[in-house]
C-alpha positions in Angstrom: 185.3 90.8 105.2 181.9 91.9 106.6 182.1 93.0 110.3 178.7 92.8 111.8 177.7 95.0 114.8 175.7 92.8 117.3 173.5 93.7 120.1 172.2 96.9 118.6 168.9 96.6 120.3 170.8 97.9 123.5 171.2 101.2 121.7 168.6 101.3 119.1 167.6 104.9 120.0 170.9 106.0 118.5 170.6 107.3 114.9 174.2 106.2 114.4 173.0 102.6 114.6 171.2 103.0 111.3 174.4 104.0 109.5 176.0 100.5 110.2 176.2 98.5 107.0 176.3 95.1 108.6 174.0 94.3 111.6 173.5 91.0 113.5 170.6 90.6 116.0 169.3 88.0 118.3 165.7 86.8 117.8 165.4 86.9 121.7 166.4 90.5 121.9 164.8 91.9 118.8 163.2 95.3 119.2 160.5 96.3 116.7 162.3 99.6 116.1 165.2 97.5 114.5 162.9 96.7 111.7 164.3 99.8 110.1 167.7 98.0 109.8 166.1 95.7 107.3 166.2 98.6 104.9 169.1 100.5 106.1 171.8 97.7 106.5 173.4 96.2 103.4 173.0 92.8 105.0 171.2 91.7 108.2 171.8 88.4 110.1 169.3 87.0 112.5 170.6 84.7 115.4 168.1 82.3 116.9 168.7 83.6 120.4 167.9 80.1 121.6 170.6 80.0 124.5 169.3 83.5 125.7 165.7 82.1 125.7 166.9 79.0 127.5 168.8 81.0 130.2 165.8 83.3 130.7 163.5 80.4 131.8 162.5 80.8 135.4 161.5 77.2 136.0 164.1 75.6 133.9 161.5 74.3 131.4 162.2 75.2 127.9 159.7 74.5 125.1 162.2 74.8 122.0 159.5 73.4 119.6 157.3 76.4 120.3 160.4 78.8 120.2 161.3 77.5 116.8 157.8 78.0 115.4 157.8 81.6 116.7 161.3 82.0 115.0 160.0 80.6 111.7 157.0 82.9 111.8 159.2 86.0 112.3 161.5 85.0 109.6 158.7 84.5 107.1 156.8 87.6 108.1 159.8 89.9 107.7 161.4 88.1 104.8 164.6 87.5 106.6 167.2 86.1 104.1 170.0 85.2 106.5 169.4 83.5 109.7 171.2 80.9 112.0 169.9 77.4 113.0 169.2 76.6 116.8 172.8 75.4 117.5 172.0 74.0 120.9 173.9 70.7 120.6 174.9 70.8 124.3 171.4 71.1 125.4 169.2 68.8 123.1 172.1 66.8 121.2 173.1 67.3 117.6 170.5 64.8 116.3 167.8 67.2 117.6 169.6 70.1 116.3 169.5 68.6 112.8 165.9 67.8 113.1 165.2 71.5 114.0 167.4 72.5 111.0 165.1 70.5 108.7 162.0 71.9 110.1 163.4 75.5 109.9 164.5 75.1 106.3 161.4 73.4 105.2 158.9 76.0 106.7 161.0 78.9 105.5 161.8 77.7 102.2 165.5 78.8 102.6 168.7 77.4 103.9 169.7 78.6 107.3 173.4 79.2 108.4 174.5 76.1 110.3 176.6 76.9 113.5 179.4 74.4 113.5 180.9 73.4 116.8 184.1 71.6 117.6 182.3 68.7 119.1 180.7 67.9 115.6 184.1 66.9 114.3 186.1 67.7 111.2 184.1 65.4 109.0 180.9 67.2 109.8 182.6 70.6 109.0 183.6 69.2 105.6 180.1 67.9 104.8 178.3 71.2 105.9 180.8 73.0 103.7 180.0 70.8 100.8 176.3 71.3 101.2 175.9 75.0 102.3 177.3 78.3 100.9 177.4 79.9 104.2 178.1 78.4 107.8 179.4 79.7 111.0 181.9 78.6 113.6 180.7 78.8 117.2 182.2 78.3 120.6 184.6 81.1 120.4 182.8 83.4 122.9 182.3 80.3 125.3 186.0 79.3 124.8 184.9 75.9 123.5 187.7 76.9 121.0 190.5 78.2 123.1 192.9 81.0 121.9 195.7 78.4 121.6 193.6 76.7 118.9 192.8 79.8 116.8 195.3 78.7 114.2 193.1 75.7 113.3 190.8 78.4 111.8 193.3 78.6 108.8 192.9 75.0 107.5 189.1 75.1 108.3 188.7 78.3 106.3 190.7 76.7 103.4 188.5 73.7 103.4 185.3 75.7 103.4 186.5 78.1 100.6 187.6 75.1 98.5 183.9 74.0 98.4 182.6 77.6 97.8 181.3 78.0 101.5 181.7 81.2 103.3 182.4 81.2 107.0 181.1 83.5 109.8 183.1 83.7 113.0 180.5 84.1 115.7 181.6 86.5 118.4 185.1 86.9 117.0 186.0 90.4 118.2 189.8 90.7 118.1 190.2 93.1 115.4 194.0 92.6 115.1 193.7 88.8 114.5 191.1 89.5 111.7 194.2 90.2 109.5 195.4 86.7 110.2 192.2 84.7 110.1 190.3 85.3 106.8 186.7 84.8 107.9 184.2 86.0 105.3 182.3 87.7 108.2 182.4 88.1 112.0 180.2 89.9 114.5 181.0 91.7 117.6 179.3 93.4 120.6 182.7 95.2 121.7 181.3 98.4 120.4 179.0 98.7 123.5 181.7 97.5 125.9 183.1 101.1 126.1 180.5 102.3 128.5 180.7 99.1 130.4 184.3 99.4 131.0 184.6 103.2 130.8 186.8 102.8 127.6 186.9 105.0 124.4 187.7 103.1 121.2 189.4 104.4 118.2 189.9 103.2 114.5 193.6 103.7 113.8 193.5 102.9 110.2 193.8 99.1 110.6 192.3 98.0 113.9 190.1 99.2 116.8 192.2 100.1 119.9 191.2 101.1 123.4 192.8 104.6 123.7 191.4 105.8 127.0 190.3 104.2 130.3 188.3 106.6 132.2 187.0 107.0 135.9 183.5 105.7 135.7 182.6 108.3 138.5 183.6 111.1 136.0 181.5 110.0 133.2 178.2 112.1 133.2 176.7 110.7 130.0 177.5 107.3 128.8 175.6 107.9 125.6 178.3 110.2 124.5 180.9 107.5 124.8 178.7 105.0 123.0 178.0 107.4 120.2 181.7 107.9 119.8 182.5 104.1 119.8 179.9 103.2 117.4 181.2 105.7 114.8 184.6 104.3 115.3 183.4 100.8 114.7 181.5 101.8 111.6 184.8 103.2 110.2 186.4 99.9 110.8 183.3 98.1 109.2 184.0 100.1 106.0 187.8 99.3 106.1 187.3 95.5 106.7 184.7 95.6 103.8 187.4 96.8 101.4 190.6 95.5 102.7 190.3 92.3 104.9 
């Protein structure tokens, strides 16, 4: 299983970032300094960042057509091989999402990674798995898919793998549950949550665990904590790559 570190633009000044074998970044947050990751990472995933773009609109007006064109231009200019569609069903409707998908694939000359949501239904999941060799399951972070529904991942993954399609779990960060739900890849921003919640992380040989909650008032340099945490997460990346 490939575990991608997401949100690396927040700490791009750390040299440890460039030791991460799997990196996911949002187009909306992309920092030019991250281009080095195109060479240092074994695999780089680009998220469209469409929701971030929408939420950043001051007047509530969002020109997704223009945003899509900029996304396409960036993909082509930087020869990005793996990139997600604009899975903004709840904003523009699924028909429009599919239209954007067609434009994206036509103008890049490559297939994107569709981001399946529960609202699209099981039949759409099956058809996507038949057509694509890589897809994603969204709605985990937003709790569209509730914790009590996680066991549904098992039959969904079996269906996708039956058709030779790999599945990425968007924002699936529970390292213990990754032993149960056999995604082909997942991504997490949890590695930067340590400084946010004053928590040190440790790779214990199987999972990432929070080993110490500290008093924020006593932490003089959050960079030290973040550097420690990213090194532990990179250990987990290598473990997952071999054993999950």
